C-alpha positions in Angstrom: 100.6 17.7 113.5 103.6 19.5 112.0 106.4 20.0 114.5 106.7 23.4 116.0 109.5 25.0 117.9 108.6 26.0 121.5 109.0 29.7 121.3 106.9 32.3 123.1 104.9 34.1 120.4 104.2 37.0 122.7 107.9 37.6 123.2 108.6 37.3 119.5 105.8 39.8 118.7 107.0 42.4 121.3 110.7 42.0 120.3 109.8 42.5 116.6 108.2 45.8 117.5 111.0 46.9 119.9 113.8 46.1 117.4 112.0 47.3 114.2 113.5 50.1 112.1 110.7 51.8 110.2 111.3 54.8 107.8 109.3 58.0 108.3 107.5 57.4 105.0 106.5 53.9 106.1 105.5 55.1 109.5 103.1 57.5 107.8 101.5 54.6 105.8 101.1 52.6 109.0 99.6 55.6 110.8 97.1 56.1 108.0 96.0 52.5 108.1 95.6 52.6 111.9 93.7 55.9 111.8 91.2 54.6 109.2 90.6 51.4 111.2 90.1 53.4 114.4 87.6 55.6 112.6 85.6 52.5 111.5 85.6 51.1 115.0 84.5 54.4 116.5 81.6 54.4 114.0 80.6 50.8 115.1 81.3 49.6 111.5 82.6 46.2 110.7 86.4 46.0 110.3 87.5 43.2 108.0 91.1 43.4 107.0 92.0 41.6 103.8 95.8 41.2 103.1 96.3 40.7 99.4 99.3 39.4 97.4 99.6 37.6 94.1 99.5 33.9 95.2 98.4 34.2 98.9 101.4 32.0 99.7 103.8 34.1 101.7 103.5 37.8 102.6 99.7 38.0 102.8 99.6 34.8 104.9 102.2 36.2 107.3 100.2 39.5 107.6 96.9 37.7 108.2 98.4 35.5 111.0 100.1 38.4 112.8 97.0 40.6 112.4 94.9 37.8 113.9 97.3 37.4 116.7 97.4 41.2 117.3 93.6 41.3 117.6 93.8 39.0 120.6 97.0 40.6 122.0 95.5 44.1 122.0 92.0 42.9 122.8 90.4 44.4 119.7 87.7 41.7 118.9 85.8 43.8 116.4 88.7 43.4 113.9 88.8 40.3 111.7 91.7 39.4 109.5 91.7 37.6 106.2 94.0 37.2 103.2 93.8 36.3 99.6 95.6 36.4 96.2 94.8 37.3 92.7 95.1 33.5 92.3 95.2 30.6 94.7 98.3 28.3 95.1 99.3 27.0 98.6 100.3 28.2 102.0 104.1 28.0 101.3 106.0 25.4 103.4 108.7 28.0 104.2 106.1 30.4 105.4 104.8 27.7 107.7 108.4 27.1 109.0 109.1 30.8 109.7 105.8 31.1 111.7 106.7 27.9 113.6 110.0 29.7 114.5 107.8 32.4 116.1 105.9 29.9 118.2 102.8 29.1 116.1 101.6 25.6 115.9 100.2 24.1 112.6 97.8 21.2 112.5 96.5 19.9 109.1 92.7 20.5 109.2 92.1 19.3 105.6 94.7 17.3 103.8 95.6 18.2 100.2 98.8 17.7 98.2 98.3 21.1 96.5 96.7 23.3 99.1 96.2 21.9 102.6 94.1 23.8 105.2 95.9 24.5 108.5 94.6 25.2 111.9 97.0 27.6 113.4 97.3 28.1 117.2 99.7 29.6 119.8 100.1 29.7 123.5 96.8 30.6 125.3 95.1 30.8 121.9 91.3 31.2 122.2 90.4 31.5 118.6 92.5 29.4 116.1 93.4 30.8 112.7 92.5 28.9 109.6 95.1 29.2 106.9 95.2 28.1 103.3 95.6 29.8 99.9 92.6 31.4 98.3 91.6 34.3 96.1 91.0 37.7 97.8 87.3 37.6 96.8 86.8 34.1 98.3 83.4 33.7 100.1 85.2 32.9 103.3 86.6 36.4 103.4 84.0 38.7 105.1 82.9 41.7 103.1 83.1 44.6 102.9 86.8 44.8 103.8 89.8 47.1 104.0 92.2 45.9 101.3 95.9 46.0 102.1 98.1 44.9 99.2 101.4 43.5 100.3 103.2 43.2 96.9 103.6 45.3 93.9 102.0 42.8 91.5 98.8 42.5 93.5 98.5 46.3 93.4 99.0 46.3 89.6 96.8 43.4 88.9 93.9 44.7 91.0 93.3 48.3 89.8 89.8 48.0 91.3 88.7 45.8 94.2 84.9 45.6 94.3 84.3 44.9 98.0 87.0 47.2 99.3 85.8 50.2 101.4 89.4 51.4 101.4 92.6 50.3 99.9 96.2 50.7 101.2 99.4 49.6 99.6 102.0 48.2 102.1 104.6 46.2 100.1 107.1 43.8 101.6 110.1 42.2 100.0 109.2 38.8 98.5 110.8 35.9 100.4 110.3 33.6 97.4 113.5 34.9 95.9 115.4 33.2 98.8 113.8 29.8 98.3 117.0 28.3 96.8 119.3 30.3 98.9 121.4 28.8 101.7 120.2 31.7 104.0 116.5 30.9 103.1 115.2 30.5 106.6 117.1 33.5 107.9 115.7 35.7 105.2 112.1 34.4 105.7 112.5 35.1 109.4 113.7 38.7 108.7 110.6 39.4 106.6 108.4 37.6 109.2 109.9 39.8 111.9 109.3 43.0 109.9 105.7 42.2 109.2 105.1 41.3 112.9 106.7 44.6 114.0 104.7 46.7 111.6 101.4 44.9 112.5 102.2 45.6 116.2 102.8 49.3 115.3 99.4 49.6 113.6 97.4 47.8 116.3 99.2 49.7 119.1 98.0 52.9 117.6 94.5 51.6 117.2 94.4 50.5 120.8 95.7 53.9 122.0 92.7 55.5 120.3 90.2 54.0 122.7 
């Protein structure tokens, strides 16, 4: 098992929301996402969220993990969260580290030098998250889904996503550019915190709709 720092994920998630600074334009985007999901739930339709970036290595993985966590946190079991890329690479090691700093535990479920499969848990976790890099149209990703692109390249490279009932563009800064930087982990944590705070914002609105 990969070593994880003993941090309370619940506290991290709540603090990310309370300390988040979100522009009015971005709040509008988050509101639209939440409103559409709420509408689907009200209509008893399946809600599969598919977070998409180029390599399914960093931003989309962070979004899937926090979205999965938010489902349990807000008790919204009809929402299922997935992620994918326009190509598959690996669940980046620095992404693993920054999630460990938020209290998530990683266990290798299937060993691979190129693309290991992780079982991701947290305190009082009832449904572990399976994390690995894959394409957005992988058979493991339930369909139809709501597509949420988290980087500009994914939005450009996927002008049309066949199985998407709706598509939203919610870009985040790419932490990869900090991989050779002395402040790497600090910058990963900053983006991790932003994603956690914005996911909290979306799910809080969904919960308040019912």
